[in-house]
C-alpha positions as CSV (number, residue, x, y, z in Angstrom):
1,M,32.9,51.6,-29.6
2,F,31.2,54.3,-27.6
3,A,33.0,57.0,-29.6
4,D,31.8,55.2,-32.8
5,F,28.3,55.2,-31.5
6,Q,28.3,58.9,-30.7
7,Y,29.7,59.6,-34.2
8,L,27.1,57.4,-35.8
9,I,24.2,59.0,-34.1
10,A,25.5,62.5,-34.6
11,T,26.1,61.9,-38.3
12,Y,23.4,59.5,-39.3
13,G,20.8,59.8,-36.6
14,Q,18.1,61.4,-38.8
15,S,18.9,58.9,-41.5
16,F,18.3,56.0,-39.1
17,I,14.9,57.5,-38.0
18,A,13.9,57.9,-41.7
19,A,15.0,54.4,-42.6
20,Y,13.3,53.0,-39.5
21,L,10.0,54.6,-40.6
22,V,10.3,53.1,-44.0
23,S,10.9,49.7,-42.5
24,L,7.9,50.2,-40.3
25,R,5.7,51.3,-43.2
26,I,6.7,48.2,-45.2
27,A,6.1,45.9,-42.2
28,V,2.7,47.5,-41.2
29,L,1.4,47.4,-44.8
30,G,2.7,43.9,-45.2
31,F,1.1,42.6,-42.0
32,V,-2.2,44.5,-42.3
33,G,-2.6,43.5,-45.9
34,G,-1.8,39.9,-45.1
35,F,-4.2,39.9,-42.2
36,L,-7.1,41.2,-44.4
37,V,-6.3,38.7,-47.1
38,S,-6.1,35.9,-44.6
39,I,-9.7,36.6,-43.4
40,L,-10.9,36.2,-47.0
41,L,-8.8,33.1,-47.3
42,T,-10.2,31.6,-44.1
43,V,-13.8,32.2,-45.1
44,A,-13.1,30.5,-48.4
45,R,-11.3,27.7,-46.6
46,V,-14.3,26.8,-44.4
47,S,-16.8,27.4,-47.2
48,P,-19.1,24.6,-48.5
49,I,-17.4,24.8,-52.0
50,P,-14.8,22.1,-52.3
51,P,-12.8,23.7,-55.3
52,L,-12.6,26.9,-53.3
53,R,-11.3,25.1,-50.3
54,G,-8.8,23.3,-52.4
55,A,-7.5,26.4,-54.0
56,V,-7.0,28.2,-50.7
57,T,-5.2,25.1,-49.3
58,V,-2.8,25.2,-52.3
59,Y,-2.2,29.0,-51.8
60,V,-1.5,28.5,-48.1
61,E,0.9,25.6,-48.6
62,V,2.8,27.3,-51.4
63,F,3.4,30.7,-49.8
64,R,3.8,29.3,-46.3
65,N,6.8,27.3,-47.5
66,M,8.3,30.0,-49.7
67,P,11.0,32.3,-48.4
68,V,10.2,36.0,-48.6
69,L,13.5,36.6,-50.3
70,C,12.7,34.1,-53.1
71,L,9.3,35.6,-53.6
72,L,10.7,39.1,-53.8
73,V,13.2,38.1,-56.4
74,F,10.5,36.5,-58.4
75,I,8.2,39.6,-58.2
76,V,11.0,42.0,-59.1
77,Y,12.9,40.1,-61.8
78,A,10.5,37.4,-63.2
79,L,7.2,39.2,-63.4
80,P,8.5,41.9,-65.8
81,D,9.1,39.1,-68.3
82,L,5.3,38.4,-68.1
83,G,4.6,42.1,-68.6
84,I,3.9,42.8,-65.0
85,V,6.1,45.5,-63.5
86,V,5.8,46.3,-59.8
87,D,7.9,49.1,-58.2
88,Y,10.5,48.1,-55.6
89,E,8.8,49.1,-52.4
90,P,5.4,47.7,-53.4
91,S,7.2,44.5,-54.4
92,A,8.6,44.1,-50.9
93,I,5.1,44.8,-49.4
94,L,3.5,42.3,-51.8
95,A,5.9,39.6,-50.9
96,L,5.2,40.1,-47.2
97,V,1.4,40.2,-47.8
98,L,1.5,36.9,-49.7
99,V,3.6,35.1,-47.1
100,S,2.0,36.6,-44.0
101,S,-1.5,35.9,-45.3
102,S,-0.7,32.2,-45.6
103,F,0.6,32.0,-42.0
104,A,-2.3,34.2,-40.7
105,C,-4.8,31.9,-42.5
106,E,-3.3,28.9,-40.9
107,N,-3.5,30.7,-37.5
108,L,-7.1,31.4,-38.0
109,R,-7.8,27.8,-39.0
110,T,-6.3,26.7,-35.7
111,G,-8.5,29.2,-33.9
112,I,-11.6,27.9,-35.6
113,N,-10.7,24.4,-34.5
114,T,-11.0,25.6,-30.9
115,I,-14.7,26.5,-31.3
116,D,-17.2,24.0,-30.0
117,A,-19.0,22.4,-33.0
118,G,-22.2,22.5,-31.0
119,Q,-22.2,26.3,-31.5
120,I,-22.3,25.9,-35.2
121,Q,-25.0,23.3,-35.1
122,A,-27.1,25.5,-32.8
123,A,-26.7,28.4,-35.2
124,R,-27.8,26.2,-38.1
125,S,-30.8,25.0,-36.2
126,L,-31.8,28.7,-35.7
127,G,-31.7,29.2,-39.5
128,L,-28.5,31.2,-39.7
129,G,-26.8,31.1,-43.1
130,F,-23.1,30.5,-43.8
131,G,-22.2,34.2,-43.9
132,Q,-24.0,34.9,-40.6
133,I,-22.4,32.0,-38.8
134,V,-18.9,32.9,-40.0
135,G,-19.3,36.6,-39.3
136,S,-21.1,36.4,-36.0
137,I,-19.7,33.2,-34.4
138,V,-16.7,31.7,-36.1
139,L,-14.4,34.6,-36.9
140,P,-14.8,36.7,-33.7
141,Q,-13.9,33.7,-31.5
142,A,-11.1,32.5,-33.8
143,L,-9.5,36.0,-33.7
144,R,-9.6,36.1,-29.9
145,A,-8.0,32.7,-29.8
146,V,-5.0,33.5,-32.0
147,V,-3.8,36.9,-30.6
148,Q,-0.4,35.5,-29.6
149,P,0.3,33.6,-32.9
150,M,-0.7,36.8,-34.7
151,V,1.7,38.8,-32.5
152,T,4.5,36.4,-33.3
153,L,3.6,36.7,-37.0
154,A,3.7,40.6,-36.8
155,I,7.2,40.4,-35.2
156,S,8.3,38.0,-38.0
157,V,7.0,40.5,-40.6
158,V,8.9,43.3,-39.1
159,I,12.1,41.3,-39.2
160,S,11.4,40.1,-42.7
161,S,10.9,43.7,-43.9
162,S,14.7,43.7,-44.1
163,V,14.5,41.9,-47.4
164,G,13.8,45.4,-48.8
165,S,17.5,46.0,-48.6
166,L,18.1,43.7,-51.5
167,V,16.2,45.8,-54.0
168,P,16.9,49.5,-54.8
169,I,14.1,51.1,-52.8
170,A,13.9,54.9,-53.4
171,H,14.0,55.6,-49.6
172,K,16.4,53.2,-47.8
173,E,14.9,51.0,-45.2
174,L,16.9,50.1,-42.0
175,T,19.0,47.2,-43.2
176,G,19.6,49.0,-46.5
177,L,20.9,52.0,-44.7
178,V,23.2,49.9,-42.6
179,A,24.7,48.4,-45.8
180,E,25.1,51.9,-47.3
181,I,26.8,53.3,-44.2
182,N,29.2,50.3,-44.0
183,N,30.2,50.9,-47.6
184,A,31.2,54.4,-46.6
185,E,32.4,54.1,-43.0
186,A,34.4,51.5,-41.0
187,L,31.6,51.2,-38.4
188,G,30.3,47.7,-39.1
189,V,29.6,46.3,-35.6
190,T,28.3,49.6,-34.3
191,T,26.0,50.2,-37.2
192,F,24.5,46.7,-37.1
193,L,24.1,47.0,-33.3
194,V,22.1,50.2,-33.7
195,A,19.8,48.6,-36.3
196,A,19.5,45.4,-34.2
197,L,18.4,47.4,-31.2
198,M,15.7,49.2,-33.2
199,Y,14.4,45.8,-34.5
200,V,14.5,44.5,-30.9
201,F,12.6,47.5,-29.6
202,T,9.9,47.1,-32.2
203,G,9.5,43.4,-31.4
204,L,9.2,44.1,-27.7
205,L,6.7,46.8,-28.3
206,I,4.6,44.6,-30.4
207,A,4.8,41.8,-27.8
208,F,3.7,44.2,-25.1
209,L,0.7,45.5,-27.1
210,G,-0.2,41.9,-28.0
211,R,-0.3,40.9,-24.3
212,R,-2.5,43.9,-23.5
213,L,-4.8,43.1,-26.4
214,E,-5.0,39.4,-25.4
215,R,-6.0,40.3,-21.8
216,R,-8.7,42.6,-23.1
217,L,-10.1,40.0,-25.5
218,A,-9.7,37.0,-23.1
219,I,-12.6,34.6,-23.2
220,W,-13.7,33.8,-19.6
221,R,-15.2,30.3,-19.4
């Protein structure tokens, strides 16, 4: 296996790096996009407008319980029938954004539930409006309370970026490259092991950065 590993790195080393960067790009855009959307969803979910809260609840429940793969297939193969065509890589990113935003919104809702209701009442008594309360009191505390759940979500998004291998992305992502190499070479176990180690390294790095961030944002009571 060591000889296979040497051959694989020597022959496909640059391809692995390029594919890893594609996977990383898809994952970062999927997570950051989902996080930004989740903030808007969370604000709508705690708004005083019942229809808006109901619509967000439906959104969260639908996409939180939908596999990324099924959503990607729908975007790639069903939307064109409706006249909406999305390129392959943006389709993978969009699927990740929709699913990750629903989980991130639920994380933020959990974070909001940790906030003492007395703070909200005190802010209202001072004459602060809904936008000021959410922006200055609710969201900052909720975000600090959900660092670890968001880290877990980020790792999940990195792993889920492998669904990009199921559509013909112009520049192969990591899992797609593994499939391509295995079609040409008899290096199945070694190829998957290299890809797995790259995913594990990324997850461990995200977890390490998450712990550092959590310590910096810790709320001392």
